[in-house]
N, C-alpha and C positions, 0 to 999 in steps of 0.2 A: 539470258545471255544465247546471240543465237550464232548459226554456223558463220555466219557474215563477220561477226565480231571477231571470229578465233582469226578467220581469213585475214582481214582489217591485219589485227595485230603480227601477227607472221609475217605479213609483208613489211612491215613497218621493221620489225625484229629482225628482216634481212638486209633491210636498205640502212635499218640505223639514219634515215628522214623519210621527214615526214613527205617534203615536194616530191620525190621521185615514189615514192612508196606510192600517193595519191596520185600519181603519174598513170604508173604501171595499172592501178586499179581502174582506173579512167571515173573517178570517186573527186570531191572539190575538196582541195586540202582543208578547209577550215568540220566540214563533214567529215571528215578522216577522222582528224583529231579529239571529234568531240563522240564519236564510235568507240575510240581507245579510252578513254576517259571514263565513259558510261561502264566499259568493260574494267575497268581496275575498280571503278566505285563498288558495282555488284562484289567483285570479289574483295574488294577490302584492304587491299595491300598496292605499292606503286611498284608499276612491272618494270615502268623506263623513268629513267633521267634527265630533262629536259633542259636542253644548253644551246646559247646564241648558234652553236655551228652542229646542230644536230642534236641526238637520243645517242643516251648508253643503255643495255641493259641492264637491271639491277640479278643480283642472285636469284630472286623472287620471280622476275620476269624471263630468267635463261633457262630454269623449270619449268615455268608456263610456255616457253616458246615450245620446248622440244615435245610437251604435253602434248598442244595444239597441233602442232604438225603432226603425230600420228594420229591423233583424232582425227583431221581432215584427210589423212592416206586411209584410215579405215572406212572413211565413210564414201570416198569417192571408188576405193574397192565393193564397196555395199551396193553403190548405185550400181557399178557395171557389170558386176554379179546378177542381181536382178533384171537388170536389162540381156544378159545373155541366157539367162534361167529364160525369158519371155519367148526369145530370137530359141530354143531348144539347143543352145549350144554350152551351158553348163549343168550339172546336177549332179544327181545319183540317182541309178536305177536299178529295182531287183526286178529281176527275169526268171523265172522258173523254165524248165527245159526238160526236154525228155528228150535222151542223148542220142537213142539210134534213129528215131524217124525223122532229126532234124540235123543230124552228120552232113549233110550235102547243102543244107541251108542256113545255118550259123554260122560257122567258122566265116567264111566270106564275109557275110555280112557285118561280120563283130569287126573283122578288118578294117574293112574300109570306113565301117563307123568312127573306130577309133581315129582312122587316120585322119577323118574329116575334122569328127567332131576330139577332140583330145581331152577336153578340159570335164566333159560328162565322164563318169565313170561307173558303170558296167557291173551289177556283180551278180553272176549269174549261179543256180543252185541247182542241182540236180535232182529232178525226183519225180517220184512215181504221177500218173496224170491227174488219183485221188488227191494227191498231195498238192498239185499245182491248183487246183481248182481251191480247195478249202484255203489255199495261201490267199488266192488274187481274190474271195468272198472276206477272208476278213483282213485286208489291205496290207497284208505284211510283204505282196505279191505285184506290182505295174502292170505285166504283162507275163502271159505263160505261152513258149510254143510248145506243143504238145498234139495228141492226136483229140480228133473232137469227142469230147465228154457224152457220156449217156443221158439222155433227157432227164433222166431221174437224180443225174450229177450234176447237169446245166443250169438249176435255177439260179438266178440273179447275174448271170454272167451270158457274156458276148461270144460268139465263136468266127471266126473271119477265114473260114480254107484257103489254102493256099499250093496245097499238092493234094494229090489221089493218088495215092500208091497202093498197087497189085500185092497180093501175099506169096509169096512162097515156101517149100516146104524144107527143111534145111535137117540134114542126117549127117552122120559120119561119112566119110570120102568110102569106105569099103560097105558101105551100105545096102539092101538090093535095090532099096531107091533110088541110088546114086548112078546105077546102071541105065533107067530108063530119062529120055527124052524128057517127058514130062510125065507130072499125076494126076489120077482122076480122085475125087472124094471119095471115092468108095475104099480105094488103095489106099489112104490113110487109116482107114480102120481097122487095117491090118496087123497096125504097130503100135502101139503104147504110146504116148503123148506128151513130152516133158514142157510144162506151163508154167506162166507165172504165178503166181501166188495170190489166191482170187482174193483174198481180203483188202490186199493193194491194189492190185491189177481187176478191178471191174469192168473196167470196158475191154480188155483183153477177154475175157472170159464170156462177153456179152457179143464178141466180134465171133469169137469160136462158137457158139450157139449159130451164129448164121451161116458160118461156112458148114455144119451138120444139120442142116433143119431140112428133114424127112428121114433123116438116117439114124442108122443106130448110135448111140451114146458112144465117142472117144473114150477110151481105155486112160486114163492118165497115171504116168509113172511116178513121176513128183512134181512135186511145187515148189520154183523157187523162186527167190528176191528178187533176182536180179541178170541182169544180161550176162556177164561174166559166168556168173552159178547155170545157168540154161546154158551154156556154151560147152561148159564144162561137162552136163549129165548128156550132153545131146554126141557129144567127143568118144564120151568114154560108154555109147551103145546104150545108154538106160532108155532110149527113145527117140521119136523126130519133133521135130516144132514147127511150128508156122509162125512167120515172122515175116514185115514188110521188106520188100525188094531194098529197102532204103539201110537196113538193118544189115543185108548182104555185104555191105562196101567197108561195114563196122567188123566184121567176125571175120571177112576175109577168108584165105586158102581152109581152114583150120579146120570148114565145113563143107559139106555140097549142097548144091542149092535145084532146087528143080522147081519151075513152075506150075500150079495148082490149073488143071487145062477146064474144067469145068463149075469155077464159080467165078461169081460177080460182086463177091464181097471184097471190098479196098480198106484200106487206110486213111481218115485224110488227115491234114497234118497241116497247123494252120496258129493262128494267134486270136487267143483268149487273153478277155479283160471283165473285169467286173463292171455290170450295168452302171451303179452308183459309185464306182472308182472316179477319181481325179486323174487321168494320164495326164502326164507335165509336156509339153513341148517337145523336151528331150524325148520324152516317151513316144511321142508322133514322128518325130523325127525319124528315131530308130527303126517302127513299126517301116516305116518307106527303104529304108534297105535291107530289111527281111523280104519284103514283098520284091523287090529288086532282084534279090538270090536267089528267091522261092524260083523267078520267071528262067535262069539257066539253070536248075536242078534237071537232070534227065531222069527222065522216069522209068 
């Protein structure tokens, strides 16, 4: 049994006339009659009652016509979905992202992508950098919007930088550093630091090491497991924190932010993927929207 047998039979069942059905299908009537007869022989039941004025459906024929229509509809839908998938217009994307560094890039990219490609579902996963790299390597994530991973944590991955973001110091609005227009690195050492937890944010601690290279080690007041807890600790006077300029837009007026005058340390934010991963056409399409959004971000 082939799909053409089903298409031929459904047409005959709709027209109840071999002549009309043959004309619509653009096949010779004898060939159409033979194909339908072959279908009945294969199934082993009569689907049609043939008469001089046309044909009628048997009870079995009515049931089979309904089932055959559903099969054909599903087949047509499957073909269209596969073609749409190949065009990057269908599918599901699993995307890991770091919220603060991507705050100005991800929302506009996502909104434009969903409007242009509504049949692609984007599932976002709010994760730490180490969790994103692990998810990419395990194939659980197709893409990661993230800070550049450390070399030791980037095995099996590729990273495409899109933004180069300077660091700022965050402090409570009444903190002494808030009275200064800019802060030097040595001035940071006079105050305890609120940082992210080392186990989950090794990239962040590597960045801190670069900032304080050649200086005395900073005093760590507390390690936090999220941006919200870090903001709470800093606002409560527990210490100061180093964050990217983009994080300033997420935190807002709850804290004061000052530029760091004498450091060349930046956060690089971009797209990560597995070297051996299978990024779908929809994923590649999504990357284009992210790149476009990144070009519009104010540094």
